TIGUTOR-60677 format. One record per residue (C-alpha): residue number from 1; residue in one letter; x, y, z. Coordinates in steps of 0.25 Angstrom, whole numbers, plus 5000, padded with zeros to 4 digits. Layout:
N
ATOM   num   residu      x      y      z
ATOM   NUM        A      X      Y      Z
...
END
This chain:
292
ATOM   num   residu      x      y      z
ATOM     1        M   5244   5040   4627
ATOM     2        V   5237   5042   4640
ATOM     3        V   5246   5046   4652
ATOM     4        P   5244   5038   4665
ATOM     5        S   5241   5049   4675
ATOM     6        L   5235   5047   4689
ATOM     7        R   5231   5058   4699
ATOM     8        I   5231   5053   4716
ATOM     9        A   5231   5062   4729
ATOM    10        V   5238   5061   4741
ATOM    11        L   5234   5065   4754
ATOM    12        A   5241   5064   4767
ATOM    13        D   5241   5068   4781
ATOM    14        I   5226   5068   4780
ATOM    15        H   5228   5068   4797
ATOM    16        G   5213   5064   4800
ATOM    17        N   5207   5078   4793
ATOM    18        L   5195   5074   4787
ATOM    19        P   5189   5087   4782
ATOM    20        A   5204   5090   4774
ATOM    21        L   5203   5076   4769
ATOM    22        E   5188   5077   4765
ATOM    23        A   5192   5090   4756
ATOM    24        V   5205   5086   4751
ATOM    25        V   5195   5073   4745
ATOM    26        A   5185   5083   4740
ATOM    27        D   5197   5090   4734
ATOM    28        L   5203   5076   4728
ATOM    29        R   5189   5074   4722
ATOM    30        T   5191   5087   4711
ATOM    31        Q   5206   5082   4709
ATOM    32        G   5204   5069   4703
ATOM    33        V   5213   5058   4710
ATOM    34        D   5215   5045   4706
ATOM    35        G   5218   5041   4718
ATOM    36        V   5221   5045   4735
ATOM    37        Y   5232   5042   4744
ATOM    38        L   5235   5045   4758
ATOM    39        A   5249   5047   4763
ATOM    40        G   5247   5046   4778
ATOM    41        D   5242   5052   4792
ATOM    42        Q   5228   5052   4788
ATOM    43        I   5224   5052   4802
ATOM    44        S   5228   5061   4815
ATOM    45        R   5229   5073   4819
ATOM    46        V   5214   5077   4815
ATOM    47        P   5201   5069   4820
ATOM    48        W   5195   5063   4809
ATOM    49        H   5202   5053   4807
ATOM    50        N   5191   5042   4805
ATOM    51        E   5185   5051   4795
ATOM    52        V   5198   5054   4787
ATOM    53        M   5202   5038   4787
ATOM    54        D   5186   5033   4783
ATOM    55        L   5188   5044   4772
ATOM    56        I   5201   5037   4768
ATOM    57        A   5194   5023   4768
ATOM    58        E   5183   5027   4760
ATOM    59        N   5192   5033   4749
ATOM    60        G   5201   5019   4750
ATOM    61        W   5214   5030   4750
ATOM    62        P   5226   5021   4751
ATOM    63        A   5235   5027   4763
ATOM    64        I   5247   5026   4771
ATOM    65        Y   5250   5031   4786
ATOM    66        G   5257   5044   4790
ATOM    67        N   5263   5044   4802
ATOM    68        H   5250   5047   4810
ATOM    69        D   5243   5035   4805
ATOM    70        L   5255   5024   4809
ATOM    71        V   5255   5030   4823
ATOM    72        I   5238   5030   4825
ATOM    73        G   5239   5017   4821
ATOM    74        R   5250   5012   4829
ATOM    75        L   5244   5018   4843
ATOM    76        H   5241   5008   4851
ATOM    77        T   5249   4998   4845
ATOM    78        R   5264   4991   4848
ATOM    79        E   5268   4997   4836
ATOM    80        N   5266   5013   4843
ATOM    81        G   5278   5017   4850
ATOM    82        P   5284   5030   4855
ATOM    83        P   5279   5041   4854
ATOM    84        F   5265   5039   4850
ATOM    85        T   5263   5030   4864
ATOM    86        D   5260   5045   4869
ATOM    87        E   5246   5045   4869
ATOM    88        Q   5245   5060   4876
ATOM    89        R   5256   5064   4865
ATOM    90        F   5250   5059   4854
ATOM    91        A   5235   5061   4858
ATOM    92        S   5228   5064   4844
ATOM    93        L   5235   5050   4837
ATOM    94        Y   5229   5042   4848
ATOM    95        W   5215   5050   4848
ATOM    96        T   5216   5047   4833
ATOM    97        Q   5219   5032   4834
ATOM    98        A   5208   5031   4845
ATOM    99        T   5198   5036   4836
ATOM   100        L   5202   5029   4824
ATOM   101        R   5190   5020   4819
ATOM   102        P   5198   5005   4819
ATOM   103        E   5195   5003   4804
ATOM   104        H   5206   5015   4802
ATOM   105        L   5216   5013   4812
ATOM   106        D   5216   4998   4804
ATOM   107        T   5218   5007   4791
ATOM   108        V   5229   5016   4798
ATOM   109        R   5236   5004   4804
ATOM   110        A   5237   4998   4789
ATOM   111        L   5242   5011   4782
ATOM   112        P   5254   5008   4774
ATOM   113        A   5266   5016   4774
ATOM   114        T   5267   5019   4760
ATOM   115        L   5260   5019   4748
ATOM   116        R   5265   5017   4732
ATOM   117        L   5257   5022   4724
ATOM   118        A   5259   5016   4710
ATOM   119        W   5252   5016   4695
ATOM   120        P   5254   5012   4681
ATOM   121        S   5265   5023   4674
ATOM   122        L   5265   5032   4684
ATOM   123        P   5276   5034   4695
ATOM   124        P   5272   5028   4709
ATOM   125        I   5270   5035   4721
ATOM   126        R   5275   5032   4736
ATOM   127        I   5268   5039   4746
ATOM   128        W   5272   5039   4761
ATOM   129        H   5269   5048   4774
ATOM   130        G   5281   5054   4778
ATOM   131        T   5296   5050   4772
ATOM   132        P   5296   5034   4767
ATOM   133        G   5296   5026   4779
ATOM   134        D   5294   5037   4789
ATOM   135        P   5280   5042   4789
ATOM   136        Y   5284   5053   4802
ATOM   137        S   5294   5061   4791
ATOM   138        G   5291   5069   4780
ATOM   139        I   5297   5075   4765
ATOM   140        F   5295   5090   4769
ATOM   141        P   5294   5102   4760
ATOM   142        F   5309   5107   4764
ATOM   143        T   5314   5093   4767
ATOM   144        S   5328   5091   4759
ATOM   145        T   5331   5083   4746
ATOM   146        Q   5340   5075   4755
ATOM   147        V   5332   5070   4767
ATOM   148        A   5319   5066   4758
ATOM   149        L   5330   5058   4748
ATOM   150        A   5335   5051   4758
ATOM   151        L   5318   5049   4763
ATOM   152        L   5315   5045   4750
ATOM   153        H   5328   5038   4745
ATOM   154        S   5319   5024   4747
ATOM   155        V   5307   5027   4738
ATOM   156        E   5307   5021   4726
ATOM   157        E   5293   5030   4721
ATOM   158        S   5297   5044   4716
ATOM   159        F   5286   5052   4720
ATOM   160        V   5283   5051   4734
ATOM   161        V   5268   5057   4742
ATOM   162        L   5272   5059   4756
ATOM   163        G   5264   5066   4768
ATOM   164        H   5267   5070   4783
ATOM   165        T   5274   5082   4782
ATOM   166        H   5260   5090   4778
ATOM   167        R   5265   5098   4768
ATOM   168        P   5263   5097   4752
ATOM   169        I   5277   5094   4745
ATOM   170        D   5282   5089   4730
ATOM   171        R   5297   5089   4732
ATOM   172        S   5307   5080   4723
ATOM   173        F   5320   5073   4729
ATOM   174        G   5328   5066   4720
ATOM   175        R   5318   5056   4712
ATOM   176        W   5308   5059   4722
ATOM   177        R   5295   5069   4720
ATOM   178        V   5289   5070   4733
ATOM   179        F   5276   5074   4736
ATOM   180        N   5266   5078   4748
ATOM   181        G   5252   5084   4747
ATOM   182        G   5252   5090   4762
ATOM   183        S   5242   5087   4771
ATOM   184        V   5227   5083   4771
ATOM   185        G   5224   5087   4785
ATOM   186        L   5234   5094   4791
ATOM   187        P   5243   5101   4782
ATOM   188        Y   5256   5108   4788
ATOM   189        N   5259   5120   4778
ATOM   190        G   5250   5130   4782
ATOM   191        D   5242   5127   4772
ATOM   192        T   5227   5123   4780
ATOM   193        R   5221   5117   4767
ATOM   194        A   5221   5101   4766
ATOM   195        Q   5233   5096   4756
ATOM   196        C   5234   5083   4748
ATOM   197        L   5242   5079   4737
ATOM   198        V   5238   5075   4720
ATOM   199        L   5247   5068   4710
ATOM   200        D   5245   5069   4697
ATOM   201        G   5253   5056   4692
ATOM   202        T   5258   5054   4677
ATOM   203        P   5270   5046   4672
ATOM   204        S   5279   5055   4674
ATOM   205        G   5277   5058   4690
ATOM   206        W   5266   5065   4699
ATOM   207        T   5264   5079   4698
ATOM   208        P   5256   5085   4713
ATOM   209        T   5244   5093   4717
ATOM   210        F   5245   5099   4731
ATOM   211        R   5230   5102   4734
ATOM   212        T   5225   5110   4745
ATOM   213        V   5211   5109   4750
ATOM   214        D   5202   5118   4759
ATOM   215        Y   5194   5112   4770
ATOM   216        D   5187   5116   4783
ATOM   217        H   5196   5116   4795
ATOM   218        A   5184   5120   4804
ATOM   219        P   5179   5105   4807
ATOM   220        I   5194   5102   4814
ATOM   221        R   5193   5106   4827
ATOM   222        P   5180   5102   4828
ATOM   223        A   5183   5089   4824
ATOM   224        F   5196   5087   4835
ATOM   225        E   5185   5092   4846
ATOM   226        A   5174   5083   4843
ATOM   227        S   5181   5072   4841
ATOM   228        G   5190   5071   4854
ATOM   229        M   5204   5074   4848
ATOM   230        L   5206   5089   4852
ATOM   231        E   5202   5082   4867
ATOM   232        T   5212   5070   4865
ATOM   233        A   5224   5077   4858
ATOM   234        G   5224   5092   4865
ATOM   235        A   5233   5102   4861
ATOM   236        T   5237   5092   4850
ATOM   237        G   5224   5092   4846
ATOM   238        E   5225   5105   4844
ATOM   239        L   5238   5106   4836
ATOM   240        H   5230   5097   4826
ATOM   241        I   5220   5107   4823
ATOM   242        L   5230   5117   4822
ATOM   243        T   5237   5111   4813
ATOM   244        A   5225   5107   4803
ATOM   245        L   5220   5121   4804
ATOM   246        T   5233   5128   4803
ATOM   247        A   5239   5117   4793
ATOM   248        Q   5253   5117   4802
ATOM   249        P   5261   5109   4808
ATOM   250        W   5257   5110   4823
ATOM   251        S   5254   5095   4828
ATOM   252        S   5266   5090   4820
ATOM   253        D   5274   5102   4824
ATOM   254        F   5271   5099   4840
ATOM   255        A   5272   5084   4840
ATOM   256        Y   5286   5086   4834
ATOM   257        W   5289   5096   4845
ATOM   258        L   5283   5087   4855
ATOM   259        H   5293   5075   4849
ATOM   260        H   5304   5084   4853
ATOM   261        H   5299   5090   4866
ATOM   262        V   5300   5078   4875
ATOM   263        A   5296   5085   4888
ATOM   264        Y   5283   5088   4882
ATOM   265        Q   5280   5074   4879
ATOM   266        A   5278   5071   4893
ATOM   267        R   5268   5084   4897
ATOM   268        S   5253   5085   4891
ATOM   269        V   5253   5087   4875
ATOM   270        D   5244   5100   4877
ATOM   271        D   5257   5105   4888
ATOM   272        A   5266   5100   4875
ATOM   273        V   5257   5108   4863
ATOM   274        A   5257   5119   4872
ATOM   275        A   5273   5120   4874
ATOM   276        Y   5273   5118   4859
ATOM   277        L   5265   5130   4855
ATOM   278        R   5273   5139   4862
ATOM   279        E   5284   5138   4852
ATOM   280        H   5279   5132   4840
ATOM   281        G   5271   5135   4829
ATOM   282        P   5271   5141   4814
ATOM   283        G   5286   5145   4811
ATOM   284        H   5290   5137   4824
ATOM   285        W   5286   5123   4824
ATOM   286        A   5294   5113   4832
ATOM   287        F   5297   5106   4819
ATOM   288        E   5307   5115   4812
ATOM   289        V   5305   5108   4799
ATOM   290        E   5290   5113   4801
ATOM   291        N   5295   5129   4801
ATOM   292        K   5301   5129   4787
END
């Protein structure tokens, strides 16, 4: 009797980084995957958003929205609200929406919050971006079992794939096994290679392989400059570049810091970034969990 099996890939947090995505696609061609699924944040923070969306459309990969996709889709609509109404503070988000081709913006706005993957004789998989019902939160390598169980209690499927944290994980919490392949375009674990997840399924469960792929980082800064994103985003654009080049959480950590420093929200973003950089960086992040 032949035991049914399947090999799939889940890509998360591409963030508009085309060279990273192209390297992952080339690597997956050597892995014999039967399907590719996207766990959110396909765009934002790196300028190749249209090219990334072209590649996704060309391949027809099923996808869900991440928090960046969700916010960009809501800008300039009645669904948008504070703090994302501040165009200076979120200049890179507004630039991304303004330069995203209309057909891709329509696609982003139509993305679902979650995917359920099911095949005969194989355990089903549930994909969320952050945590069930919340694309802005995540399960980290250091998240406590108590917290994770509270987040997962409503999930029927025993195998769960997440994104958002930009860090690979394989952890079990009660009856749930949770995977995160890390970030394709902006890892936060110090490994500058593009990262993704390959899952091998049999009737007994899913076995992960964490893929890491080298790619050329040299085009990143020129793309920011040529596209106009760096001019528009200013110092936050520099943080996005630094994040891509170092695989450290500069962009997200600054966003967290600014959220908690109200006085700087009324000043120029460049001033806010300068104040942030005087105090924070590797080992001294504003977001305490980043220091773990």
